[in-house]
PDBQT receptor file of N, H, CA, C and O in Angstrom, charges set to zero:
ATOM      1  N   UNK A   1       0.747  -1.082   0.146  1.00  0.00    +0.000 N 
ATOM      2  CA  UNK A   1      -0.092   0.033  -0.011  1.00  0.00    +0.000 C 
ATOM      3  C   UNK A   1       0.978   1.071  -0.038  1.00  0.00    +0.000 C 
ATOM      4  O   UNK A   1       2.112   1.079   0.441  1.00  0.00    +0.000 OA
ATOM      5  N   UNK A   2       0.186   2.097  -0.853  1.00  0.00    +0.000 N 
ATOM      6  H   UNK A   2      -0.735   2.090  -1.243  1.00  0.00    +0.000 HD
ATOM      7  CA  UNK A   2       1.235   3.435  -0.571  1.00  0.00    +0.000 C 
ATOM      8  C   UNK A   2       0.632   4.657   0.055  1.00  0.00    +0.000 C 
ATOM      9  O   UNK A   2      -0.597   4.729   0.073  1.00  0.00    +0.000 OA
ATOM     10  N   UNK A   3       1.175   5.391   0.446  1.00  0.00    +0.000 N 
ATOM     11  H   UNK A   3       2.173   5.332   0.431  1.00  0.00    +0.000 HD
ATOM     12  CA  UNK A   3       0.714   6.468   0.964  1.00  0.00    +0.000 C 
ATOM     13  C   UNK A   3       1.107   8.174   1.088  1.00  0.00    +0.000 C 
ATOM     14  O   UNK A   3       2.112   8.794   1.435  1.00  0.00    +0.000 OA
ATOM     15  N   UNK A   4       0.509   8.338   0.877  1.00  0.00    +0.000 N 
ATOM     16  H   UNK A   4      -0.308   7.834   0.594  1.00  0.00    +0.000 HD
ATOM     17  CA  UNK A   4       0.578  10.262   0.330  1.00  0.00    +0.000 C 
ATOM     18  C   UNK A   4       1.174  10.678   1.935  1.00  0.00    +0.000 C 
ATOM     19  O   UNK A   4       0.439  10.026   2.676  1.00  0.00    +0.000 OA
ATOM     20  N   UNK A   5       2.126  11.429   2.780  1.00  0.00    +0.000 N 
ATOM     21  H   UNK A   5       2.724  11.958   2.178  1.00  0.00    +0.000 HD
ATOM     22  CA  UNK A   5       2.879  11.819   4.001  1.00  0.00    +0.000 C 
ATOM     23  C   UNK A   5       2.917  13.152   3.833  1.00  0.00    +0.000 C 
ATOM     24  O   UNK A   5       3.855  13.429   3.086  1.00  0.00    +0.000 OA
ATOM     25  N   UNK A   6       2.156  14.375   4.288  1.00  0.00    +0.000 N 
ATOM     26  H   UNK A   6       1.394  14.149   4.894  1.00  0.00    +0.000 HD
ATOM     27  CA  UNK A   6       2.534  15.396   4.052  1.00  0.00    +0.000 C 
ATOM     28  C   UNK A   6       3.914  15.851   5.461  1.00  0.00    +0.000 C 
ATOM     29  O   UNK A   6       4.074  15.352   6.574  1.00  0.00    +0.000 OA
ATOM     30  N   UNK A   7       4.661  16.944   4.766  1.00  0.00    +0.000 N 
ATOM     31  H   UNK A   7       4.530  17.349   3.861  1.00  0.00    +0.000 HD
ATOM     32  CA  UNK A   7       5.701  16.963   6.011  1.00  0.00    +0.000 C 
ATOM     33  C   UNK A   7       5.701  18.663   6.290  1.00  0.00    +0.000 C 
ATOM     34  O   UNK A   7       6.278  19.450   5.540  1.00  0.00    +0.000 OA
ATOM     35  N   UNK A   8       4.945  19.064   7.507  1.00  0.00    +0.000 N 
ATOM     36  H   UNK A   8       4.477  18.425   8.116  1.00  0.00    +0.000 HD
ATOM     37  CA  UNK A   8       5.058  20.393   7.961  1.00  0.00    +0.000 C 
ATOM     38  C   UNK A   8       5.893  20.595   8.897  1.00  0.00    +0.000 C 
ATOM     39  O   UNK A   8       5.995  19.980   9.959  1.00  0.00    +0.000 OA
ATOM     40  N   UNK A   9       6.691  21.735   8.389  1.00  0.00    +0.000 N 
ATOM     41  H   UNK A   9       6.608  22.234   7.527  1.00  0.00    +0.000 HD
ATOM     42  CA  UNK A   9       7.744  22.557   9.161  1.00  0.00    +0.000 C 
ATOM     43  C   UNK A   9       7.367  24.026   9.740  1.00  0.00    +0.000 C 
ATOM     44  O   UNK A   9       7.306  24.989   8.976  1.00  0.00    +0.000 OA
ATOM     45  N   UNK A  10       7.148  24.130  10.955  1.00  0.00    +0.000 N 
ATOM     46  H   UNK A  10       7.197  23.348  11.576  1.00  0.00    +0.000 HD
ATOM     47  CA  UNK A  10       6.834  25.617  11.461  1.00  0.00    +0.000 C 
ATOM     48  C   UNK A  10       7.877  26.047  11.572  1.00  0.00    +0.000 C 
ATOM     49  O   UNK A  10       8.669  25.139  11.822  1.00  0.00    +0.000 OA
ATOM     50  N   UNK A  11       8.445  27.222  11.508  1.00  0.00    +0.000 N 
ATOM     51  H   UNK A  11       7.802  27.960  11.305  1.00  0.00    +0.000 HD
ATOM     52  CA  UNK A  11       9.714  28.159  11.644  1.00  0.00    +0.000 C 
ATOM     53  C   UNK A  11       8.680  29.494  12.320  1.00  0.00    +0.000 C 
ATOM     54  O   UNK A  11       7.517  29.827  12.092  1.00  0.00    +0.000 OA
ATOM     55  N   UNK A  12       9.886  30.095  13.356  1.00  0.00    +0.000 N 
ATOM     56  H   UNK A  12      10.830  29.824  13.542  1.00  0.00    +0.000 HD
ATOM     57  CA  UNK A  12       8.527  31.158  14.242  1.00  0.00    +0.000 C 
ATOM     58  C   UNK A  12       9.918  31.881  14.687  1.00  0.00    +0.000 C 
ATOM     59  O   UNK A  12      10.959  31.230  14.767  1.00  0.00    +0.000 OA
ATOM     60  N   UNK A  13       9.863  33.154  14.945  1.00  0.00    +0.000 N 
ATOM     61  H   UNK A  13       9.017  33.683  14.880  1.00  0.00    +0.000 HD
ATOM     62  CA  UNK A  13      10.401  34.556  14.953  1.00  0.00    +0.000 C 
ATOM     63  C   UNK A  13       9.957  35.596  15.732  1.00  0.00    +0.000 C 
ATOM     64  O   UNK A  13       9.034  36.127  15.115  1.00  0.00    +0.000 OA
ATOM     65  N   UNK A  14      10.123  36.078  16.635  1.00  0.00    +0.000 N 
ATOM     66  H   UNK A  14      10.873  35.646  17.136  1.00  0.00    +0.000 HD
ATOM     67  CA  UNK A  14       9.772  37.504  17.264  1.00  0.00    +0.000 C 
ATOM     68  C   UNK A  14      10.489  38.249  16.912  1.00  0.00    +0.000 C 
ATOM     69  O   UNK A  14      11.700  38.033  16.905  1.00  0.00    +0.000 OA
ATOM     70  N   UNK A  15       9.813  39.625  16.413  1.00  0.00    +0.000 N 
ATOM     71  H   UNK A  15       8.828  39.800  16.418  1.00  0.00    +0.000 HD
ATOM     72  CA  UNK A  15      10.402  40.776  15.852  1.00  0.00    +0.000 C 
ATOM     73  C   UNK A  15       9.508  42.170  16.651  1.00  0.00    +0.000 C 
ATOM     74  O   UNK A  15       8.302  42.419  16.628  1.00  0.00    +0.000 OA
ATOM     75  N   UNK A  16      10.735  42.967  17.385  1.00  0.00    +0.000 N 
ATOM     76  H   UNK A  16      11.715  42.765  17.404  1.00  0.00    +0.000 HD
ATOM     77  CA  UNK A  16      10.414  44.211  17.572  1.00  0.00    +0.000 C 
ATOM     78  C   UNK A  16      10.263  45.365  16.646  1.00  0.00    +0.000 C 
ATOM     79  O   UNK A  16      11.276  45.884  16.177  1.00  0.00    +0.000 OA
ATOM     80  N   UNK A  17       8.922  45.866  16.307  1.00  0.00    +0.000 N 
ATOM     81  H   UNK A  17       8.099  45.445  16.688  1.00  0.00    +0.000 HD
ATOM     82  CA  UNK A  17       8.982  47.412  15.655  1.00  0.00    +0.000 C 
ATOM     83  C   UNK A  17       8.337  48.199  16.205  1.00  0.00    +0.000 C 
ATOM     84  O   UNK A  17       7.582  47.865  17.118  1.00  0.00    +0.000 OA
ATOM     85  N   UNK A  18       8.449  49.306  15.842  1.00  0.00    +0.000 N 
ATOM     86  H   UNK A  18       9.063  49.577  15.100  1.00  0.00    +0.000 HD
ATOM     87  CA  UNK A  18       8.179  50.527  16.619  1.00  0.00    +0.000 C 
ATOM     88  C   UNK A  18       6.678  50.727  15.430  1.00  0.00    +0.000 C 
ATOM     89  O   UNK A  18       6.741  50.347  14.261  1.00  0.00    +0.000 OA
ATOM     90  N   UNK A  19       5.555  51.316  15.976  1.00  0.00    +0.000 N 
ATOM     91  H   UNK A  19       5.504  51.626  16.925  1.00  0.00    +0.000 HD
ATOM     92  CA  UNK A  19       4.577  51.562  15.593  1.00  0.00    +0.000 C 
ATOM     93  C   UNK A  19       3.594  52.208  16.772  1.00  0.00    +0.000 C 
ATOM     94  O   UNK A  19       3.772  52.263  17.989  1.00  0.00    +0.000 OA
ATOM     95  N   UNK A  20       2.068  52.854  15.631  1.00  0.00    +0.000 N 
ATOM     96  H   UNK A  20       1.923  52.809  14.643  1.00  0.00    +0.000 HD
ATOM     97  CA  UNK A  20       1.499  53.626  16.608  1.00  0.00    +0.000 C 
ATOM     98  C   UNK A  20       0.281  52.810  17.344  1.00  0.00    +0.000 C 
ATOM     99  O   UNK A  20      -0.342  53.146  18.352  1.00  0.00    +0.000 OA
ATOM    100  N   UNK A  21       0.123  51.587  16.502  1.00  0.00    +0.000 N 
ATOM    101  H   UNK A  21       0.629  51.314  15.684  1.00  0.00    +0.000 HD
ATOM    102  CA  UNK A  21      -0.891  50.825  17.207  1.00  0.00    +0.000 C 
ATOM    103  C   UNK A  21      -0.444  49.001  16.718  1.00  0.00    +0.000 C 
ATOM    104  O   UNK A  21       0.660  48.787  16.217  1.00  0.00    +0.000 OA
ATOM    105  N   UNK A  22      -1.249  48.070  16.904  1.00  0.00    +0.000 N 
ATOM    106  H   UNK A  22      -2.146  48.244  17.311  1.00  0.00    +0.000 HD
ATOM    107  CA  UNK A  22      -1.053  46.898  16.788  1.00  0.00    +0.000 C 
ATOM    108  C   UNK A  22      -1.011  46.322  15.174  1.00  0.00    +0.000 C 
ATOM    109  O   UNK A  22      -0.444  45.367  14.643  1.00  0.00    +0.000 OA
ATOM    110  N   UNK A  23      -1.937  47.439  14.665  1.00  0.00    +0.000 N 
ATOM    111  H   UNK A  23      -2.398  48.214  15.097  1.00  0.00    +0.000 HD
ATOM    112  CA  UNK A  23      -2.463  47.328  13.317  1.00  0.00    +0.000 C 
ATOM    113  C   UNK A  23      -1.256  47.510  12.349  1.00  0.00    +0.000 C 
ATOM    114  O   UNK A  23      -1.006  46.853  11.339  1.00  0.00    +0.000 OA
ATOM    115  N   UNK A  24      -0.532  48.600  12.913  1.00  0.00    +0.000 N 
ATOM    116  H   UNK A  24      -0.735  49.133  13.734  1.00  0.00    +0.000 HD
ATOM    117  CA  UNK A  24       0.370  49.119  11.998  1.00  0.00    +0.000 C 
ATOM    118  C   UNK A  24       1.674  48.555  12.279  1.00  0.00    +0.000 C 
ATOM    119  O   UNK A  24       2.560  48.555  11.424  1.00  0.00    +0.000 OA
ATOM    120  N   UNK A  25       1.880  47.931  13.783  1.00  0.00    +0.000 N 
ATOM    121  H   UNK A  25       1.161  47.931  14.478  1.00  0.00    +0.000 HD
ATOM    122  CA  UNK A  25       2.788  47.227  13.571  1.00  0.00    +0.000 C 
ATOM    123  C   UNK A  25       3.102  45.503  12.884  1.00  0.00    +0.000 C 
ATOM    124  O   UNK A  25       4.212  45.080  12.561  1.00  0.00    +0.000 OA
ATOM    125  N   UNK A  26       1.910  44.809  12.804  1.00  0.00    +0.000 N 
ATOM    126  H   UNK A  26       1.008  45.153  13.066  1.00  0.00    +0.000 HD
ATOM    127  CA  UNK A  26       1.932  44.256  11.933  1.00  0.00    +0.000 C 
ATOM    128  C   UNK A  26       1.883  44.335  10.341  1.00  0.00    +0.000 C 
ATOM    129  O   UNK A  26       2.087  43.369   9.606  1.00  0.00    +0.000 OA
ATOM    130  N   UNK A  27       1.591  45.586   9.930  1.00  0.00    +0.000 N 
ATOM    131  H   UNK A  27       1.425  46.371  10.527  1.00  0.00    +0.000 HD
ATOM    132  CA  UNK A  27       1.845  45.808   8.581  1.00  0.00    +0.000 C 
ATOM    133  C   UNK A  27       2.969  46.145   8.654  1.00  0.00    +0.000 C 
ATOM    134  O   UNK A  27       3.436  45.797   7.570  1.00  0.00    +0.000 OA
ATOM    135  N   UNK A  28       3.998  46.752   9.404  1.00  0.00    +0.000 N 
ATOM    136  H   UNK A  28       3.619  47.034  10.285  1.00  0.00    +0.000 HD
ATOM    137  CA  UNK A  28       5.332  47.050   8.840  1.00  0.00    +0.000 C 
ATOM    138  C   UNK A  28       6.335  45.426   9.032  1.00  0.00    +0.000 C 
ATOM    139  O   UNK A  28       7.303  44.915   8.469  1.00  0.00    +0.000 OA
ATOM    140  N   UNK A  29       5.423  45.084  10.144  1.00  0.00    +0.000 N 
ATOM    141  H   UNK A  29       4.636  45.499  10.601  1.00  0.00    +0.000 HD
ATOM    142  CA  UNK A  29       6.335  43.600   9.648  1.00  0.00    +0.000 C 
ATOM    143  C   UNK A  29       6.205  42.762   8.717  1.00  0.00    +0.000 C 
ATOM    144  O   UNK A  29       7.008  41.861   8.477  1.00  0.00    +0.000 OA
ATOM    145  N   UNK A  30       5.213  42.983   8.135  1.00  0.00    +0.000 N 
ATOM    146  H   UNK A  30       4.561  43.716   8.330  1.00  0.00    +0.000 HD
ATOM    147  CA  UNK A  30       4.587  42.003   6.865  1.00  0.00    +0.000 C 
ATOM    148  C   UNK A  30       5.448  42.713   5.903  1.00  0.00    +0.000 C 
ATOM    149  O   UNK A  30       6.128  41.923   5.247  1.00  0.00    +0.000 OA
ATOM    150  N   UNK A  31       5.604  43.746   5.660  1.00  0.00    +0.000 N 
ATOM    151  H   UNK A  31       5.052  44.387   6.193  1.00  0.00    +0.000 HD
ATOM    152  CA  UNK A  31       6.086  44.785   4.778  1.00  0.00    +0.000 C 
ATOM    153  C   UNK A  31       7.578  44.226   4.491  1.00  0.00    +0.000 C 
ATOM    154  O   UNK A  31       8.035  43.652   3.503  1.00  0.00    +0.000 OA
ATOM    155  N   UNK A  32       8.170  44.606   5.726  1.00  0.00    +0.000 N 
ATOM    156  H   UNK A  32       7.798  45.072   6.529  1.00  0.00    +0.000 HD
ATOM    157  CA  UNK A  32       9.762  43.652   5.947  1.00  0.00    +0.000 C 
ATOM    158  C   UNK A  32      10.246  42.079   5.478  1.00  0.00    +0.000 C 
ATOM    159  O   UNK A  32      11.325  41.720   5.006  1.00  0.00    +0.000 OA
ATOM    160  N   UNK A  33       8.789  41.134   5.856  1.00  0.00    +0.000 N 
ATOM    161  H   UNK A  33       7.913  41.426   6.239  1.00  0.00    +0.000 HD
ATOM    162  CA  UNK A  33       8.846  40.176   5.619  1.00  0.00    +0.000 C 
ATOM    163  C   UNK A  33       9.139  39.814   3.608  1.00  0.00    +0.000 C 
ATOM    164  O   UNK A  33      10.039  39.250   2.986  1.00  0.00    +0.000 OA
ATOM    165  N   UNK A  34       7.830  40.506   3.203  1.00  0.00    +0.000 N 
ATOM    166  H   UNK A  34       7.099  40.964   3.708  1.00  0.00    +0.000 HD
ATOM    167  CA  UNK A  34       7.722  40.474   2.024  1.00  0.00    +0.000 C 
ATOM    168  C   UNK A  34       9.003  41.242   0.955  1.00  0.00    +0.000 C 
ATOM    169  O   UNK A  34       9.316  41.096  -0.226  1.00  0.00    +0.000 OA
ATOM    170  N   UNK A  35       9.420  41.963   1.904  1.00  0.00    +0.000 N 
ATOM    171  H   UNK A  35       9.165  42.082   2.863  1.00  0.00    +0.000 HD
ATOM    172  CA  UNK A  35      10.904  42.747   1.106  1.00  0.00    +0.000 C 
ATOM    173  C   UNK A  35      11.898  41.393   1.176  1.00  0.00    +0.000 C 
ATOM    174  O   UNK A  35      12.359  40.993   0.107  1.00  0.00    +0.000 OA
ATOM    175  N   UNK A  36      12.144  40.877   2.075  1.00  0.00    +0.000 N 
ATOM    176  H   UNK A  36      11.769  41.202   2.943  1.00  0.00    +0.000 HD
ATOM    177  CA  UNK A  36      13.143  39.678   2.616  1.00  0.00    +0.000 C 
ATOM    178  C   UNK A  36      14.057  40.245   3.459  1.00  0.00    +0.000 C 
ATOM    179  O   UNK A  36      15.218  39.836   3.480  1.00  0.00    +0.000 OA
ATOM    180  N   UNK A  37      13.520  41.500   4.440  1.00  0.00    +0.000 N 
ATOM    181  H   UNK A  37      12.577  41.832   4.422  1.00  0.00    +0.000 HD
ATOM    182  CA  UNK A  37      14.185  41.649   5.369  1.00  0.00    +0.000 C 
ATOM    183  C   UNK A  37      14.421  41.409   6.551  1.00  0.00    +0.000 C 
ATOM    184  O   UNK A  37      15.342  41.844   7.242  1.00  0.00    +0.000 OA
ATOM    185  N   UNK A  38      13.548  40.670   6.838  1.00  0.00    +0.000 N 
ATOM    186  H   UNK A  38      12.799  40.317   6.277  1.00  0.00    +0.000 HD
ATOM    187  CA  UNK A  38      13.285  39.043   7.779  1.00  0.00    +0.000 C 
ATOM    188  C   UNK A  38      13.008  38.076   7.058  1.00  0.00    +0.000 C 
ATOM    189  O   UNK A  38      11.937  37.903   6.475  1.00  0.00    +0.000 OA
ATOM    190  N   UNK A  39      14.192  37.196   7.041  1.00  0.00    +0.000 N 
ATOM    191  H   UNK A  39      15.062  37.336   7.515  1.00  0.00    +0.000 HD
ATOM    192  CA  UNK A  39      14.528  35.799   6.487  1.00  0.00    +0.000 C 
ATOM    193  C   UNK A  39      14.105  34.957   7.489  1.00  0.00    +0.000 C 
ATOM    194  O   UNK A  39      14.624  35.410   8.509  1.00  0.00    +0.000 OA
ATOM    195  N   UNK A  40      13.342  33.820   7.821  1.00  0.00    +0.000 N 
ATOM    196  H   UNK A  40      12.920  33.453   6.992  1.00  0.00    +0.000 HD
ATOM    197  CA  UNK A  40      13.512  32.752   8.657  1.00  0.00    +0.000 C 
ATOM    198  C   UNK A  40      14.077  31.642   8.153  1.00  0.00    +0.000 C 
ATOM    199  O   UNK A  40      13.592  30.978   7.237  1.00  0.00    +0.000 OA
ATOM    200  N   UNK A  41      15.066  31.420   8.704  1.00  0.00    +0.000 N 
ATOM    201  H   UNK A  41      15.460  31.960   9.448  1.00  0.00    +0.000 HD
ATOM    202  CA  UNK A  41      15.564  30.109   8.585  1.00  0.00    +0.000 C 
ATOM    203  C   UNK A  41      15.863  28.766   9.759  1.00  0.00    +0.000 C 
ATOM    204  O   UNK A  41      15.094  28.799  10.719  1.00  0.00    +0.000 OA
ATOM    205  N   UNK A  42      16.798  27.719   9.763  1.00  0.00    +0.000 N 
ATOM    206  H   UNK A  42      17.423  27.692   8.983  1.00  0.00    +0.000 HD
ATOM    207  CA  UNK A  42      17.015  27.065  10.125  1.00  0.00    +0.000 C 
ATOM    208  C   UNK A  42      17.034  27.156  12.071  1.00  0.00    +0.000 C 
ATOM    209  O   UNK A  42      16.863  26.361  12.995  1.00  0.00    +0.000 OA
ATOM    210  N   UNK A  43      17.220  28.019  11.979  1.00  0.00    +0.000 N 
ATOM    211  H   UNK A  43      17.359  28.665  11.228  1.00  0.00    +0.000 HD
ATOM    212  CA  UNK A  43      17.488  29.214  13.628  1.00  0.00    +0.000 C 
ATOM    213  C   UNK A  43      16.277  28.989  14.305  1.00  0.00    +0.000 C 
ATOM    214  O   UNK A  43      16.074  28.596  15.454  1.00  0.00    +0.000 OA
ATOM    215  N   UNK A  44      15.487  29.312  13.378  1.00  0.00    +0.000 N 
ATOM    216  H   UNK A  44      15.652  29.631  12.445  1.00  0.00    +0.000 HD
ATOM    217  CA  UNK A  44      13.820  29.518  13.858  1.00  0.00    +0.000 C 
ATOM    218  C   UNK A  44      12.868  28.522  14.078  1.00  0.00    +0.000 C 
ATOM    219  O   UNK A  44      11.724  28.735  14.480  1.00  0.00    +0.000 OA
ATOM    220  N   UNK A  45      13.340  27.451  13.816  1.00  0.00    +0.000 N 
ATOM    221  H   UNK A  45      14.269  27.278  13.489  1.00  0.00    +0.000 HD
ATOM    222  CA  UNK A  45      12.652  26.170  13.599  1.00  0.00    +0.000 C 
ATOM    223  C   UNK A  45      12.117  25.874  15.176  1.00  0.00    +0.000 C 
ATOM    224  O   UNK A  45      12.759  25.926  16.225  1.00  0.00    +0.000 OA
ATOM    225  N   UNK A  46      10.621  25.527  14.931  1.00  0.00    +0.000 N 
ATOM    226  H   UNK A  46      10.099  25.485  14.080  1.00  0.00    +0.000 HD
ATOM    227  CA  UNK A  46       9.886  25.313  15.944  1.00  0.00    +0.000 C 
ATOM    228  C   UNK A  46       9.331  24.047  16.258  1.00  0.00    +0.000 C 
ATOM    229  O   UNK A  46       9.347  23.447  17.332  1.00  0.00    +0.000 OA
ATOM    230  N   UNK A  47       8.718  23.651  14.903  1.00  0.00    +0.000 N 
ATOM    231  H   UNK A  47       8.706  24.139  14.031  1.00  0.00    +0.000 HD
ATOM    232  CA  UNK A  47       7.980  22.128  15.076  1.00  0.00    +0.000 C 
ATOM    233  C   UNK A  47       8.426  21.177  13.866  1.00  0.00    +0.000 C 
ATOM    234  O   UNK A  47       9.148  21.605  12.966  1.00  0.00    +0.000 OA
ATOM    235  N   UNK A  48       8.025  20.068  13.895  1.00  0.00    +0.000 N 
ATOM    236  H   UNK A  48       7.439  19.720  14.627  1.00  0.00    +0.000 HD
ATOM    237  CA  UNK A  48       8.061  19.516  12.743  1.00  0.00    +0.000 C 
ATOM    238  C   UNK A  48       6.695  18.534  12.561  1.00  0.00    +0.000 C 
ATOM    239  O   UNK A  48       6.792  17.728  13.487  1.00  0.00    +0.000 OA
ATOM    240  N   UNK A  49       5.729  18.294  11.958  1.00  0.00    +0.000 N 
ATOM    241  H   UNK A  49       5.651  18.948  11.206  1.00  0.00    +0.000 HD
ATOM    242  CA  UNK A  49       4.454  17.363  12.055  1.00  0.00    +0.000 C 
ATOM    243  C   UNK A  49       4.250  16.329  10.949  1.00  0.00    +0.000 C 
ATOM    244  O   UNK A  49       4.706  16.797   9.906  1.00  0.00    +0.000 OA
ATOM    245  N   UNK A  50       3.817  15.284  10.793  1.00  0.00    +0.000 N 
ATOM    246  H   UNK A  50       3.447  14.904  11.641  1.00  0.00    +0.000 HD
ATOM    247  CA  UNK A  50       3.987  14.376   9.821  1.00  0.00    +0.000 C 
ATOM    248  C   UNK A  50       2.194  13.849   9.662  1.00  0.00    +0.000 C 
ATOM    249  O   UNK A  50       1.694  13.165  10.555  1.00  0.00    +0.000 OA
ATOM    250  N   UNK A  51       1.443  14.244   8.523  1.00  0.00    +0.000 N 
ATOM    251  H   UNK A  51       1.849  14.799   7.798  1.00  0.00    +0.000 HD
ATOM    252  CA  UNK A  51       0.215  13.785   8.525  1.00  0.00    +0.000 C 
ATOM    253  C   UNK A  51      -0.003  13.044   6.861  1.00  0.00    +0.000 C 
ATOM    254  O   UNK A  51       0.405  13.418   5.761  1.00  0.00    +0.000 OA
ATOM    255  N   UNK A  52      -0.725  12.003   7.229  1.00  0.00    +0.000 N 
ATOM    256  H   UNK A  52      -1.057  11.699   8.122  1.00  0.00    +0.000 HD
ATOM    257  CA  UNK A  52      -1.430  11.356   6.384  1.00  0.00    +0.000 C 
ATOM    258  C   UNK A  52      -2.489  11.958   5.283  1.00  0.00    +0.000 C 
ATOM    259  O   UNK A  52      -3.508  12.464   5.753  1.00  0.00    +0.000 OA
ATOM    260  N   UNK A  53      -2.354  11.948   4.053  1.00  0.00    +0.000 N 
ATOM    261  H   UNK A  53      -1.527  11.537   3.671  1.00  0.00    +0.000 HD
ATOM    262  CA  UNK A  53      -2.832  12.839   3.247  1.00  0.00    +0.000 C 
ATOM    263  C   UNK A  53      -4.113  11.549   2.857  1.00  0.00    +0.000 C 
ATOM    264  O   UNK A  53      -3.941  10.343   2.681  1.00  0.00    +0.000 OA
ATOM    265  N   UNK A  54      -5.316  12.313   2.819  1.00  0.00    +0.000 N 
ATOM    266  H   UNK A  54      -5.456  13.293   2.962  1.00  0.00    +0.000 HD
ATOM    267  CA  UNK A  54      -6.255  11.100   2.223  1.00  0.00    +0.000 C 
ATOM    268  C   UNK A  54      -6.759  11.113   0.653  1.00  0.00    +0.000 C 
ATOM    269  O   UNK A  54      -7.461  10.199   0.222  1.00  0.00    +0.000 OA
TER     270      UNK A  54
């Protein structure tokens, strides 16, 4: 029997940004991430899961 197994890795990092409010903080962080100013790598590894796909 053959199975499809999905491998899901989670990377996580906390960054600090100056902002007027939470929405602006998220917007700024998303912009930095999209411009590749923040790049998560193996040092940011949080967990791995293995899931059977149906």
